[in-house]
C-alpha positions as CSV (number, residue, x, y, z in Angstrom):
1,X,-13.0,18.9,119.4
2,X,-12.0,15.3,118.1
3,X,-15.0,13.3,119.7
4,X,-13.4,10.3,122.2
5,X,-16.5,8.2,123.0
6,X,-19.2,7.3,120.4
7,X,-22.6,8.8,120.6
8,X,-24.9,8.1,123.5
9,X,-26.7,5.8,120.8
10,X,-24.1,3.5,120.4
11,X,-23.3,3.1,123.8
12,X,-26.7,2.2,125.2
13,X,-26.2,-0.8,122.1
14,X,-23.4,-1.7,123.3
15,X,-24.2,-1.4,126.5
16,X,-27.6,-4.0,125.9
17,X,-25.5,-6.6,124.5
18,X,-23.0,-6.4,127.5
19,X,-25.9,-7.6,128.9
20,X,-27.4,-9.8,126.9
21,X,-23.8,-11.8,127.5
22,X,-23.5,-11.5,130.9
23,X,-27.8,-13.7,131.3
24,X,-26.0,-16.6,128.7
25,X,-24.6,-19.8,129.2
26,X,-22.5,-20.9,127.0
27,X,-22.1,-24.7,126.6
28,X,-19.3,-26.6,128.8
29,X,-16.9,-29.4,128.6
30,X,-18.5,-30.7,131.4
31,X,-22.1,-30.3,130.2
32,X,-21.4,-32.4,127.2
33,X,-19.6,-35.0,129.0
34,X,-22.1,-38.4,129.5
35,X,-23.3,-38.6,133.2
36,X,-23.5,-42.3,135.4
37,X,-26.3,-44.2,136.5
38,X,-24.8,-42.8,140.3
39,X,-24.9,-39.2,138.8
40,X,-27.4,-39.8,138.0
41,X,-29.3,-41.2,141.3
42,X,-27.4,-39.0,143.1
43,X,-29.1,-35.7,141.3
44,X,-32.6,-38.0,141.3
45,X,-32.5,-38.2,144.6
46,X,-31.4,-35.5,145.6
47,X,-34.4,-33.3,144.0
48,X,-36.8,-35.5,145.3
49,X,-35.6,-34.4,149.0
50,X,-34.1,-38.0,150.2
51,X,-31.7,-37.4,153.0
52,X,-27.7,-38.7,151.8
53,X,-26.5,-41.1,154.3
54,X,-23.4,-40.5,155.7
55,X,-21.1,-42.3,154.1
56,X,-17.7,-40.5,152.4
57,X,-19.0,-38.2,148.6
58,X,-17.4,-40.6,146.6
59,X,-19.4,-43.5,147.5
60,X,-23.1,-41.8,147.8
61,X,-23.5,-42.3,144.8
62,X,-23.5,-45.5,144.9
63,X,-25.4,-45.6,148.3
64,X,-28.4,-43.8,146.4
65,X,-28.6,-46.1,142.8
66,X,-29.2,-49.0,144.9
67,X,-31.6,-47.0,147.5
68,X,-33.6,-46.3,143.7
69,X,-32.9,-49.5,142.5
70,X,-35.4,-50.9,145.2
71,X,-33.1,-51.7,148.1
72,X,-34.4,-52.6,150.7
73,X,-33.3,-53.6,153.6
74,X,-29.7,-53.6,155.2
75,X,-27.7,-56.1,156.9
76,X,-25.9,-55.5,160.9
77,X,-23.0,-57.6,161.7
78,X,-22.8,-58.6,165.6
79,X,-19.5,-56.9,165.5
80,X,-20.7,-53.7,164.0
81,X,-21.8,-52.4,167.2
82,X,-21.8,-49.0,168.1
83,X,-21.2,-49.2,171.4
84,X,-21.2,-52.1,173.8
85,X,-21.5,-52.5,178.0
86,X,-17.6,-54.0,179.3
87,X,-19.3,-57.4,180.0
88,X,-20.5,-57.8,175.6
89,X,-17.9,-60.0,173.6
90,X,-18.2,-61.8,170.5
91,X,-18.7,-65.0,169.8
92,X,-19.4,-67.2,166.7
93,X,-23.1,-68.6,166.2
94,X,-22.8,-72.1,166.5
95,X,-25.0,-73.1,163.7
96,X,-24.7,-75.9,160.8
97,X,-26.2,-73.6,158.7
98,X,-23.5,-70.6,159.3
99,X,-20.9,-71.6,160.8
100,X,-18.9,-68.6,160.0
101,X,-21.6,-66.1,162.0
102,X,-20.0,-64.4,164.6
103,X,-22.0,-63.1,167.7
104,X,-22.8,-61.1,170.9
105,X,-22.9,-63.1,173.7
106,X,-23.5,-61.7,177.7
107,X,-21.2,-64.4,179.3
108,X,-21.9,-63.9,182.8
109,X,-24.1,-60.7,183.0
110,X,-26.5,-59.0,181.6
111,X,-25.2,-56.8,179.3
112,X,-26.7,-53.5,176.1
113,X,-25.2,-53.4,172.6
114,X,-26.0,-50.1,170.2
115,X,-26.5,-50.6,166.3
116,X,-27.3,-47.6,164.3
117,X,-28.3,-47.7,160.4
118,X,-29.9,-44.6,158.4
119,X,-33.1,-44.4,156.7
120,X,-33.9,-42.1,153.7
121,X,-36.6,-41.9,153.5
122,X,-39.6,-42.4,156.2
123,X,-40.6,-45.8,156.0
124,X,-42.6,-48.6,159.0
125,X,-39.4,-50.2,160.1
126,X,-39.3,-54.1,160.7
127,X,-35.7,-55.4,162.6
128,X,-35.9,-58.7,162.9
129,X,-32.2,-61.6,164.0
130,X,-31.5,-64.7,165.2
131,X,-30.9,-65.1,168.4
132,X,-31.3,-67.6,171.7
133,X,-30.8,-67.2,175.8
134,X,-33.7,-65.7,177.4
135,X,-35.1,-63.0,177.8
136,X,-34.1,-60.0,176.1
137,X,-35.4,-57.0,175.6
138,X,-35.1,-55.0,171.9
139,X,-35.5,-51.0,171.5
140,X,-35.6,-48.6,168.8
141,X,-34.5,-45.4,169.8
142,X,-36.2,-43.2,172.9
143,X,-39.0,-46.1,172.4
144,X,-40.1,-48.6,174.7
145,X,-38.5,-51.7,174.8
146,X,-40.2,-54.7,173.2
147,X,-39.7,-57.9,175.3
148,X,-38.7,-61.0,173.0
149,X,-39.2,-64.5,174.7
150,X,-36.3,-67.3,173.6
151,X,-34.9,-70.7,174.6
152,X,-32.2,-72.0,173.9
153,X,-31.6,-72.8,170.3
154,X,-31.3,-70.5,168.0
155,X,-34.0,-68.7,166.8
156,X,-35.5,-66.1,164.7
157,X,-37.0,-62.6,165.9
158,X,-39.4,-60.0,164.2
159,X,-40.0,-56.0,166.4
160,X,-43.5,-55.3,165.8
161,X,-43.2,-52.7,163.2
162,X,-42.6,-48.9,163.8
163,X,-43.2,-45.6,161.9
164,X,-39.1,-43.8,161.7
165,X,-38.5,-40.3,160.2
166,X,-35.3,-39.9,157.8
167,X,-32.1,-39.8,159.1
168,X,-29.8,-42.8,161.8
169,X,-31.7,-44.2,164.3
170,X,-30.3,-46.4,167.1
171,X,-31.3,-50.3,167.6
172,X,-30.5,-52.0,171.3
173,X,-30.8,-55.3,172.4
174,X,-30.1,-56.1,176.0
175,X,-28.4,-59.7,176.4
176,X,-29.1,-61.5,179.4
177,X,-26.9,-63.3,181.0
178,X,-25.8,-66.8,178.6
179,X,-27.4,-64.9,175.7
180,X,-26.7,-64.5,172.3
181,X,-27.8,-62.6,169.1
182,X,-26.6,-63.4,166.3
183,X,-27.6,-61.9,162.0
184,X,-29.2,-59.2,162.6
185,X,-31.5,-57.3,159.6
186,X,-33.5,-54.0,159.2
187,X,-35.5,-53.3,155.9
188,X,-38.7,-51.6,155.0
189,X,-42.0,-53.6,152.9
190,X,-43.3,-52.2,149.5
191,X,-40.2,-51.6,147.7
192,X,-40.1,-51.2,144.5
193,X,-37.6,-49.9,141.7
194,X,-37.3,-46.1,140.1
195,X,-34.0,-47.9,138.5
196,X,-35.1,-50.2,135.2
197,X,-33.1,-53.6,136.5
198,X,-30.3,-52.8,133.3
199,X,-29.1,-50.1,135.5
200,X,-29.5,-51.1,139.0
201,X,-26.0,-52.7,139.2
202,X,-24.6,-50.2,136.5
203,X,-21.8,-47.0,137.8
204,X,-21.6,-46.9,133.5
205,X,-22.9,-44.3,131.8
206,X,-27.0,-43.5,131.3
207,X,-28.7,-43.1,128.5
208,X,-31.6,-41.9,127.5
209,X,-33.9,-45.1,127.8
210,X,-32.8,-45.9,131.2
211,X,-33.4,-42.1,132.1
212,X,-36.5,-41.9,130.8
213,X,-38.3,-45.0,132.6
214,X,-36.8,-43.7,136.5
215,X,-37.7,-40.2,135.7
216,X,-42.1,-41.4,134.5
217,X,-41.4,-43.9,137.4
218,X,-39.8,-41.2,139.4
219,X,-42.7,-38.8,138.4
220,X,-45.3,-41.6,139.6
221,X,-46.5,-41.3,136.2
222,X,-46.6,-44.7,135.1
223,X,-50.0,-44.4,134.4
224,X,-49.4,-42.7,131.5
225,X,-48.3,-45.5,129.5
226,X,-50.5,-47.6,126.4
227,X,-51.7,-50.7,127.2
228,X,-51.3,-53.8,126.4
229,X,-53.6,-55.8,124.6
230,X,-55.3,-57.5,126.8
231,X,-58.2,-56.4,127.5
232,X,-58.2,-55.3,132.3
233,X,-58.9,-57.7,134.4
234,X,-62.3,-56.4,136.2
235,X,-64.2,-57.5,139.2
236,X,-67.7,-56.7,139.8
237,X,-69.0,-55.5,143.9
238,X,-70.1,-58.6,143.6
239,X,-67.3,-60.9,143.4
240,X,-65.8,-58.9,146.9
241,X,-64.9,-61.4,149.4
242,X,-67.1,-61.0,151.9
243,X,-65.5,-63.3,155.1
244,X,-63.1,-60.5,155.2
245,X,-65.4,-57.0,154.4
246,X,-67.1,-55.6,156.5
247,X,-69.0,-52.9,153.6
248,X,-72.6,-54.1,152.8
249,X,-73.7,-54.2,149.6
250,X,-76.4,-52.5,148.4
251,X,-77.8,-51.3,145.5
252,X,-80.9,-52.2,142.3
253,X,-80.5,-52.9,139.0
254,X,-77.3,-53.3,137.0
255,X,-75.1,-51.4,139.2
256,X,-74.9,-53.3,142.2
257,X,-72.2,-51.0,144.7
258,X,-70.5,-51.9,148.5
259,X,-70.8,-48.9,150.7
260,X,-69.2,-48.1,154.2
261,X,-71.3,-50.1,157.1
262,X,-70.9,-46.8,159.6
263,X,-67.8,-45.2,160.4
264,X,-64.7,-47.5,158.5
265,X,-65.1,-50.7,156.0
266,X,-63.3,-52.4,154.8
267,X,-63.9,-54.7,151.7
268,X,-61.7,-56.8,150.4
269,X,-61.3,-58.2,146.2
270,X,-58.8,-61.5,145.0
271,X,-57.7,-61.0,141.3
272,X,-56.0,-63.3,139.7
273,X,-53.1,-61.6,137.6
274,X,-51.6,-64.1,134.9
275,X,-49.0,-62.0,133.6
276,X,-45.7,-60.0,136.2
277,X,-45.8,-56.3,135.3
278,X,-47.1,-52.5,135.8
279,X,-50.7,-52.7,136.1
280,X,-52.7,-49.5,136.7
281,X,-55.3,-49.6,139.1
282,X,-58.5,-48.5,138.3
283,X,-62.2,-48.5,140.3
284,X,-65.8,-47.1,139.0
285,X,-67.1,-44.9,141.7
286,X,-69.7,-42.8,143.2
287,X,-70.2,-40.6,145.6
288,X,-67.6,-38.2,148.0
289,X,-66.9,-40.1,151.1
290,X,-62.6,-40.6,151.7
291,X,-60.9,-43.9,151.0
292,X,-57.7,-45.7,150.9
293,X,-56.5,-48.4,148.7
294,X,-53.6,-51.1,149.3
295,X,-52.5,-53.8,147.5
296,X,-50.3,-56.9,148.8
297,X,-50.8,-55.2,151.8
298,X,-49.0,-52.0,150.3
299,X,-50.4,-48.9,150.8
300,X,-51.0,-47.7,146.4
301,X,-53.2,-44.0,147.0
302,X,-55.2,-42.4,150.1
303,X,-58.2,-40.2,148.6
304,X,-59.5,-37.1,150.8
305,X,-63.8,-36.9,150.2
306,X,-65.1,-35.0,147.8
307,X,-66.0,-31.3,147.4
308,X,-68.6,-31.5,145.0
309,X,-68.7,-35.5,144.2
310,X,-71.4,-37.0,141.7
311,X,-73.4,-40.1,142.6
312,X,-73.1,-40.2,138.8
313,X,-70.4,-44.0,138.6
314,X,-67.0,-42.7,137.4
315,X,-63.8,-44.5,136.4
316,X,-60.9,-42.8,138.2
317,X,-57.5,-43.9,138.5
318,X,-56.4,-45.1,141.7
319,X,-52.7,-46.4,140.9
320,X,-50.0,-48.6,139.3
321,X,-48.2,-50.6,140.4
322,X,-45.8,-53.4,139.6
323,X,-47.2,-57.5,140.4
324,X,-46.5,-60.7,139.8
325,X,-48.3,-63.8,138.7
326,X,-50.7,-65.1,140.8
327,X,-53.5,-63.9,143.3
328,X,-53.5,-60.0,144.9
329,X,-55.1,-59.0,148.2
330,X,-56.7,-55.5,147.1
331,X,-58.1,-53.8,150.1
332,X,-60.3,-50.8,151.0
333,X,-61.7,-48.3,153.4
334,X,-64.5,-46.5,152.7
335,X,-66.0,-44.1,154.3
336,X,-69.9,-43.1,154.7
337,X,-71.2,-41.6,150.9
338,X,-68.4,-43.3,148.9
339,X,-69.5,-46.4,146.4
340,X,-67.3,-49.1,144.1
341,X,-69.3,-50.6,142.5
342,X,-66.4,-53.2,140.7
343,X,-62.4,-52.3,140.0
344,X,-59.8,-53.4,137.4
345,X,-56.3,-53.8,136.8
346,X,-55.0,-53.2,132.9
347,X,-51.7,-54.6,132.5
348,X,-49.3,-51.4,130.8
349,X,-46.8,-51.5,127.9
350,X,-43.6,-50.9,129.3
351,X,-40.9,-51.4,126.8
352,X,-39.0,-48.1,126.0
353,X,-41.0,-46.7,123.4
354,X,-43.2,-46.3,125.3
355,X,-41.9,-44.8,127.7
356,X,-40.0,-42.7,125.8
357,X,-43.8,-41.3,124.3
358,X,-44.9,-40.4,128.1
359,X,-41.8,-38.4,128.3
360,X,-42.2,-36.5,124.9
361,X,-45.7,-35.8,126.1
362,X,-44.6,-34.5,129.8
363,X,-41.8,-31.8,127.5
364,X,-38.9,-34.6,129.1
365,X,-35.3,-33.4,127.4
366,X,-35.1,-36.6,125.2
367,X,-32.4,-38.3,122.6
368,X,-32.1,-41.5,120.9
369,X,-32.7,-44.5,123.6
370,X,-28.9,-45.7,122.8
371,X,-27.4,-42.4,123.0
372,X,-25.1,-41.3,126.0
373,X,-27.0,-38.8,128.1
374,X,-25.1,-35.4,129.1
375,X,-24.5,-32.8,131.7
376,X,-27.1,-30.2,130.4
377,X,-29.7,-32.6,128.7
378,X,-29.9,-34.0,132.7
379,X,-29.5,-31.2,134.1
380,X,-32.8,-29.5,131.8
381,X,-34.7,-32.4,133.1
382,X,-34.3,-32.5,136.5
383,X,-35.9,-28.7,136.1
384,X,-38.5,-30.3,135.4
385,X,-41.7,-28.9,137.6
386,X,-43.2,-32.5,137.5
387,X,-40.0,-33.2,139.9
388,X,-40.3,-30.5,142.0
389,X,-44.2,-31.0,142.6
390,X,-43.4,-35.1,143.0
391,X,-41.2,-33.6,145.5
392,X,-43.8,-31.0,147.0
393,X,-46.2,-34.1,147.2
394,X,-43.5,-36.0,149.3
395,X,-42.7,-33.6,151.3
396,X,-46.5,-33.3,152.6
397,X,-47.2,-37.1,152.6
398,X,-43.8,-38.3,153.6
399,X,-45.7,-38.9,157.4
400,X,-47.0,-42.1,160.2
401,X,-50.0,-43.9,157.8
402,X,-51.9,-44.7,160.7
403,X,-52.3,-48.1,160.0
404,X,-50.6,-49.0,156.4
405,X,-53.8,-51.5,156.8
406,X,-57.4,-50.6,157.4
407,X,-57.7,-51.8,160.7
408,X,-54.2,-52.1,161.6
409,X,-53.0,-52.0,165.1
410,X,-49.8,-53.3,165.0
411,X,-47.5,-49.8,165.0
412,X,-45.2,-50.0,167.8
413,X,-45.3,-46.2,168.3
414,X,-47.0,-43.4,165.7
415,X,-44.2,-39.9,166.5
416,X,-46.2,-37.9,164.0
417,X,-50.2,-38.0,163.6
418,X,-49.7,-38.4,159.2
419,X,-52.5,-38.7,157.1
420,X,-54.7,-39.5,159.5
421,X,-54.9,-35.7,161.2
422,X,-58.6,-35.8,162.7
423,X,-56.9,-38.1,165.4
424,X,-60.0,-41.2,164.8
425,X,-57.2,-43.1,164.1
426,X,-58.4,-45.2,160.7
427,X,-56.1,-44.1,159.4
428,X,-57.8,-41.8,156.5
429,X,-57.0,-37.8,155.9
430,X,-59.4,-36.1,157.6
431,X,-62.9,-34.1,155.9
432,X,-61.5,-30.2,154.7
433,X,-58.2,-31.6,153.2
434,X,-58.0,-30.9,149.8
435,X,-55.5,-32.9,148.1
436,X,-54.7,-37.4,146.8
437,X,-52.6,-39.0,149.4
438,X,-50.3,-40.7,148.2
439,X,-48.6,-43.0,150.4
440,X,-44.3,-43.3,151.1
441,X,-44.9,-47.1,149.6
442,X,-46.8,-45.9,146.6
443,X,-45.8,-47.2,143.7
444,X,-42.4,-46.7,141.9
445,X,-40.8,-44.5,145.3
446,X,-39.3,-47.0,147.9
447,X,-38.2,-46.2,151.7
448,X,-35.1,-48.4,151.4
449,X,-32.5,-47.4,154.4
450,X,-29.2,-47.7,154.4
451,X,-27.1,-49.5,157.5
452,X,-24.9,-48.6,159.6
453,X,-21.7,-47.5,158.3
454,X,-21.5,-47.6,154.3
455,X,-24.0,-49.8,152.3
């Protein structure tokens, strides 16, 4: 009889080949297409777990590109309110410096106006505006209203900082009879860009040089960049600012050091920077106490206590941050058990070749600096486990840092406990925390927000 089917061995080979082909993805025209800066921004923000603003999808890439470029504020036009009581009217801000600005007026009785704004990431919010005419009550969401006292002339007022989660929020203003509200702004301080400068205002094709810079910043790994051709600026513990510090000098011989005077003690250093650039902050420390580190009022890192800490001094990387020329204020909150002998700031090389070398060492997909990045290459980069790890770190630490500056009591309310999870009010992690805490305002991971409507 004639055999209709091949023998079983051949049939098995065919099935095996088909199964292999089924699991194989072949390049498509879309994979070879160059991606835009806006598409890259949207994809990167999504991978980092940022909240997408409530804007049309066609505008989302632009909003997120501005966000990754470091935009930290949003102006709320007075006429852009979400709701208002019937006695609220629109006026014209009678100010020689702002002759065309509109304003919100309550002519005869107290009225209320409400604005909406959006945070892409959690952050410490500041709200400010130009107002006049009696005492106004400003309220963020359901927090207690804050009374702002104004006179007959236009003046600038600002609410105390308040920590807010990502998402939509409301600003309500009660305007007394005869009162007026002019320009409004909400912003989050301590924002630094992820995107390089030449990409911040561009919707054009993304090249490998710009992509690489943004990815290394997104990973928060600029400490891996090579050092600039200059020695670090180093200050010893003896050079601390005694007037602004609470920590005590200890030790004898070659290694004097600062340590807590009991509880949490603040140590302040003023370090002069001669050239703008990216700097890595390092510290010579010993012992296992917890600490937090601020540069110019912005949290760089918080370190939990080490469980098997050495009493021998060693140099530790604290973090990297962009600094301008001039004096820099470095503020450290020390818990008992940690000794600080010195600090150093080392400027880094930030040319495209330096970023490319770091990217190569981290296993990122690379090409010639000026070549456009294709969709396939971008997806390989966005699949890096380093990005997933960074997202987990952000999700674990995007909480209220309970006093961004040591000893701060400026927060209006704290809806989440944050890294100060043992409730002692010192803004530091508890003694059983395993991993370092990196602030949401840590270098190159901004906390800006978009405003009501589109940016």
